[in-house]
N, C-alpha and C positions, 0 to 999 in steps of 0.2 A: 092747393095741398095745407092741410092742417098744420099749424107751427109744433104741435105736440108728435105729429108723425115725422117731420123732417127731423127733430129733435133725437127721437128714437134711432133713426137711421144713422145720424152722425156719431152717435154712441158705439153702436155696434159695428161700425166701420174699424176701429183700432183693434176690436176683439178677433174680428177675421184676419186682420193683418201679423196679429201675435200668433195665433194658431199656425198660420201660413209659415212664418219664421220659425217656429218651435219644429214643425215638421221637416222643414230644409236641413235644419242642425242636425237634427237626429238622424237624416240619410247620410251626412259627411262625416259624422262622428267616427273616431277611429274606436276598435274593439278595446276593453280595458287591458292595459299592459300588467304582466305579473309583477307583483311585489317582492322584494325580497326580504324576508323575515330575518329577525335577530338571530335564528338559530340556523343560518345557513342554509334554507330551504328557500325554494319559490313556492308563491301562493297560486298554484294552478300549474299544468303541464302545457307545454307548449307543442308544436308540430314536431314529430319525432321523438319527444320525449316519453319516458317510459314512468308513469306515475306510479305510487306506490299504493299500499293498501288504504291509505288516508287520503289519495288523491293529489298527494304532493311530490314531489322529487327533490332530491337532494342537490344541493350546488357543490359539485366535486371541484377540486383543485388540482391543477396538474404537479406533479412531483416527481423529481428524478428518481428513478430505480435504480437500486447500486448495481455496478456491472457485475458483480459475484453472486447476483439474487439467485439465479437459476441454479448454482450449487450449493445455495444457503442449506444448512442443517440445523435444526433447532437445538438450542443449548440453555441451560439454566439462566435465569434472569429475563428472558423474552417474556413479554405480554402479548398474550394472544387474545385475538377477538373472535369468538364463535358464534355464527349463525346457524341455526337448524331450520330449515324450510320447512313451513307450515307448522312450527312448533316454538313460538316467541318466547314461551316460559322457560325453555331451554337454552336460550340463546344467552350468552354470558362473556365477560372477560376474565381470563385465568393468565396467572403468571407461573412459568415453569420452575419449581423449586430447587434447590442443590442437588437433589437427587435425581432430578430430570422428569419430575412428575408434574402433572396438572391434576387439579380436584374440580370435577364437574359436576352438577345437579344430577342425582336421581344413578349417577353411574360409579360416581367416588373417583379414585385415583386412577389416571392413566399415563403410562410412560410413553414421552414423546422425544426426549433428548436422543440428539444423533440422526432423527428422521427429517425428511423433508416435509413441507406442509401438507403435500399431497397423501404422503404416507400415513402422517399422523390424523388427517380428516378421514382416512379410511379404517384406521385404526379406532377412531370415537364412533365411526358408523357401526363398525362391526359390534362393540359393546352395547350401542342402542339396540340393535337387531336382537343381539343373542341375550339380554336382560328383557326383552319382548315389551320394551318401551315404545318402539315405533316398528312398525312392519318393512317400510322402504325409507330409512332415514338419509336424508341428504344434507350433509355438514360442509360448510364453507368456511375455512380459516383466513384470517388476516393477522398480520403482525403489527402490533399498535407501538411496542417500543422494542428497540434491539438491546442485547446486552453488551456492555463494553468489550469488545474484542479487538484486541489491536497485536502488532508485532514490533518489536524493539529493533532498530538495525543500528549497530555500532560499526566503529573501525573506520577503514579507508572507503568511506563515502562522502559524497558531497553534502548530503544533508541528513547527517545521523538523527535518530528521534524514534518518534512511534509513529507507526502507519496502521490505520484502522482496517482491518479486514474480518470479512463476514464469514468467509468461506476459504478454503486452501488456494493458494496461489503458487504457480512456479517461483523458483526462486530468482531467475531472470526478471520477472515481474516485479517483486520486492525489491529487488537492487535497483531497477529503473524508477520505482515511486520513491528512492531515497535519492535521487539523482545521478544515479550511476558511480561507477567507482573511480577513485582518484588514480593518479599517475603512479602512486607508488603501493598500489593495491597488490598483492600477492596472488598466488593461485591457489589458495585454502581458505576455505569459509567455514567457519564452525557454527553449527545450528544446535541450540540449547533447547530442549522441549521442556514442557511444564512438569513437575512433580506428577508421579504417577504414570508416564509415559516412559517405555523402554524401547532402546535405550534411551538415555536421557541427553546424551550428547553424540553429536553427529559431524563427521569432518566430511566435507566435500571438496575433492582435489579435481581441478578443471584446467584447461587450457585457452588460450586464445583463438584456436583454431575455429574458424567459421562452422565446420562441420560438426563441431564438439557440441552435443546436445546436453551436456550433464546439467548445466543452469536450466534448462527446459524441464527436463524430466525430473528434478530435484522439487518437491511440493514443501512448501512452508505453511504451517498451521497456525490459527489464531491462538495467540499465548506464548510463541516461539520467540528467541533471541537469536538475531542473526549477527556474527562478527565476522567482518572481512578482514582479514589480518594483513599487516603490512607485508610487503616481500622485503627480503635482505637487501642490505645496500652496503656495496663496497665503495671506499672512498680511495681516489687516486689523486694526489697532492704532490705540489713541488714543482719540478722540472718538466712538466707536460703540456702540452698544446692547449687542453681544454680541462682543467684540473675541476674535480667536484666529486660528486656522489652518484654510483650507477646503480640501477635497480638489478636485483638478481631474478630474472623472471623467467617463467616456463620451466621449473624444478627447481630454481635456485642455486644452479650451478655456473662457475665462473671460474676461470683460473687467470693466472699472472698475464699472459700474453694478451688474453681478450680483453682483459681490463685496461692494459695499455692502449689496446687498438681502441678501444672505446674512448678513450682520452686522447686520440688522435695524435698517438707517439710522443716520445721525447722531443724536447727542446735540444737546440745545438750545444747549450751550456750546461746540459744535464751531467751529472756525475752517475752515470749507471753503474759503476763499478761500487759503489756505496749506496744502492737502492736497499730500502729497508721494509720490512713487513712487520706491521705493527698489530698485534691483536690483544683484546681483552679475554682474559680467562674467567672461568666462571666463578671462581673466586675473588674477582674484581682486580687481580693482579695484571699487570701490563707485561707482555713478553715481546721482546724486540729480537728480530732475527735479520741477519744480513741475508741479501738475495744474490747468487751468482749470476747474475744477468747475462754475462758474457759467455758462460758456459749453457746456458739456456738457449741464446741465440745461435750457437754451433751447434746444438741439439745434442749435446752429452748428457744433458739431465733435463727431465721433463718439467715443464713450470708448474710451480705449487698450486695447488686448488685452494681459491680463496673461500671463506666463511663470512657470513653476515657480520657487518660491522668491521671488517678487516680494514686497515689503513696501509696503501703502498705509498711509501712516501720516496720520490727522486729527488736528491737534493742537487741544489746548484754545486758548480765545482768551487766556489769560493767557500762554501759552508762546509766545516769540517766536523760540527758536533751539532745535535739535534736535542732540543729539548721534547721530549716526549710528552709531557702534559700539555705543552702550547701546541704541538700538532693536533693532538684531540681536540683542543679546545676550538681549532679552527674548523672544525668539522661542522660545526652549528650555522657556520656562514657559508658553507659550500653549496653551490647549485646542483639540486638533484637532475640527473638526465634519465630518461626511459628510452631504451632502444628497442626498435621494432625488427 
């Protein structure tokens, strides 16, 4: 064998080996993975994806849908994103103005406030068709920005403040979102509506009966102010077993005998013959009245009906005089009891 031929075969051997290695690596190579672009899209569609017109699909992000989204009505301030099928030149973003209108290309102003997104899309489709712009328009609406809609909840709730609402909710839900009522909440709730709504103030009377559906049936709308009023409190102090304040619930009616029963009755050293009713009058004056408790016990006279902020004082037998101002000052330290 000639030396030149042997040298040529030795040079060709690495070349054949390189070709074989390249072919093997090509078989084992994985298909190219899609790249995530800076605009939030995938470069190429995978299995099960629906590519757009340009062969790219958008990277979607899971977001929480508001629980009241199904009942949402469009309102001024909302920013809408409109897409018209097969007519990208008509697709646009539009904000609802103070009159409840949006301005769209070629069709002008469309009133959408108070409508759902489906109703608003149908209204836009009708305008496109009536204006002979499109024969069979297909409009899709989405909400890009919500307007600031909230309800103020004040008074006897655990977490007073503002609650964001996009749609009407029941009064029961609104109170629950505010942490529920406090133990001294009354049975009257005031709802103030925004200007332009008649009537502007609504008083809701309810009871704590489980069958009472008043709170469920009463609707609160975005922009309303809900105030849970405090129940009246009657104070029973002095010679009673459990002195303190007692909430006048379920209609706010309470008489002297009931108030003493809630305080677990009088003590052995109580001077019941000197029992007194102390009441603040509307003009700020204090009225002090002796209570003929023994005649009430014998049924000769009915027990007096008490009012909110009344104070029943049962003196101890050693006490002959009472400083009225001192008694009222002690009510700030009295425990408040709620009976069921």
